[in-house]
ZAROLO-445711 format. One record per residue (C-alpha): x, y, z. Coordinates in pm, whole numbers, plus 50000, padded with zeros to 5 digits. Layout:
<nodes>
<x->X, y->Y, z->Z>;
...
</nodes>
This chain:
<nodes>
<x->49452, y->49868, z->51575>;
<x->49727, y->49619, z->51642>;
<x->49724, y->49395, z->51933>;
<x->50087, y->49414, z->52048>;
<x->50064, y->49081, z->52258>;
<x->49990, y->48878, z->51935>;
<x->50337, y->48886, z->51785>;
<x->50640, y->48679, z->51858>;
<x->50879, y->48862, z->51653>;
<x->50904, y->49199, z->51457>;
<x->50891, y->49014, z->51119>;
<x->50545, y->48877, z->51218>;
<x->50413, y->49240, z->51306>;
<x->50561, y->49366, z->50972>;
<x->50382, y->49105, z->50774>;
<x->50062, y->49192, z->50962>;
<x->50100, y->49548, z->50868>;
<x->50197, y->49525, z->50506>;
<x->50125, y->49170, z->50394>;
<x->49847, y->49041, z->50166>;
<x->49760, y->49096, z->49802>;
<x->49681, y->49452, z->49818>;
<x->49862, y->49655, z->50085>;
<x->50200, y->49641, z->49934>;
<x->50068, y->49747, z->49598>;
<x->49883, y->50047, z->49756>;
<x->50191, y->50147, z->49945>;
<x->50397, y->50117, z->49626>;
<x->50159, y->50351, z->49443>;
<x->50138, y->50606, z->49718>;
<x->50528, y->50613, z->49735>;
<x->50530, y->50659, z->49359>;
<x->50257, y->50921, z->49331>;
<x->50293, y->51084, z->49680>;
<x->49908, y->51183, z->49694>;
<x->49617, y->50972, z->49551>;
<x->49237, y->50991, z->49552>;
<x->49032, y->50677, z->49566>;
<x->48936, y->50680, z->49207>;
<x->49286, y->50709, z->49091>;
<x->49387, y->50407, z->49306>;
<x->49102, y->50224, z->49149>;
<x->49242, y->50305, z->48807>;
<x->49596, y->50197, z->48901>;
<x->49463, y->49859, z->49052>;
<x->49177, y->49755, z->48826>;
<x->49137, y->49418, z->48989>;
<x->49072, y->49557, z->49345>;
<x->48708, y->49613, z->49442>;
<x->48600, y->49936, z->49618>;
<x->48512, y->49739, z->49926>;
<x->48869, y->49586, z->49951>;
<x->49032, y->49914, z->49880>;
<x->48850, y->50103, z->50146>;
<x->48908, y->49808, z->50389>;
<x->49294, y->49811, z->50323>;
<x->49317, y->50188, z->50335>;
<x->49135, y->50191, z->50668>;
<x->49357, y->49938, z->50826>;
<x->49666, y->50107, z->50705>;
<x->49536, y->50451, z->50847>;
<x->49454, y->50281, z->51174>;
<x->49797, y->50145, z->51190>;
<x->49953, y->50469, z->51109>;
<x->50111, y->50400, z->50768>;
<x->49855, y->50614, z->50568>;
<x->49710, y->50946, z->50606>;
<x->49366, y->51038, z->50488>;
<x->49270, y->51414, z->50442>;
<x->48906, y->51501, z->50385>;
<x->48839, y->51832, z->50217>;
<x->48504, y->51983, z->50320>;
<x->48361, y->52066, z->49978>;
<x->48085, y->51940, z->49734>;
<x->48151, y->51693, z->49611>;
<x->48365, y->51579, z->49900>;
<x->48725, y->51526, z->49819>;
<x->48953, y->51265, z->50000>;
<x->49315, y->51220, z->49948>;
<x->49562, y->50949, z->50079>;
<x->49925, y->50981, z->50140>;
<x->50196, y->50812, z->50345>;
<x->50284, y->50891, z->50703>;
<x->50640, y->50886, z->50797>;
<x->50596, y->50526, z->50912>;
<x->50465, y->50445, z->50564>;
<x->50750, y->50642, z->50385>;
<x->51004, y->50444, z->50601>;
<x->50888, y->50118, z->50415>;
<x->51050, y->50252, z->50088>;
<x->51358, y->50043, z->50117>;
<x->51168, y->49731, z->50182>;
<x->50924, y->49786, z->49890>;
<x->51219, y->49879, z->49654>;
<x->51398, y->49558, z->49743>;
<x->51071, y->49368, z->49671>;
<x->51049, y->49537, z->49331>;
<x->51404, y->49461, z->49243>;
<x->51374, y->49093, z->49356>;
<x->51051, y->49068, z->49176>;
<x->51191, y->49192, z->48849>;
<x->51492, y->48969, z->48862>;
<x->51267, y->48663, z->48942>;
<x->51042, y->48745, z->48649>;
<x->51325, y->48790, z->48403>;
<x->51466, y->48466, z->48499>;
<x->51144, y->48276, z->48485>;
<x->51042, y->48464, z->48172>;
<x->50720, y->48598, z->48346>;
<x->50569, y->48903, z->48177>;
<x->50484, y->49168, z->48430>;
<x->50238, y->49457, z->48329>;
<x->50385, y->49730, z->48551>;
<x->50714, y->49894, z->48517>;
<x->50972, y->49891, z->48790>;
</nodes>
């Protein structure tokens, strides 16, 4: 959980919640696909390890951005989706995608995923 006394401004809090190599990408895929299982996320992000994916999902779940639903069946089924707080990040992530696409085009950087 987030310790509110650590932050000097809202920007600092936002970066804590969605910053890093993987959180933004996980959020983007959940915005695009709506509901994903663990294995689906690993296929969408082949360079992330299982340990890192689990850690990032747990942090975002603890912070109220991601919802985890466990279905009691054999084998167990777990699905992830965004909470309203996670959904509210859509404009920020859309702007990041737009900026990244323009930057890549100007610098002639080839990107593997579509925008």
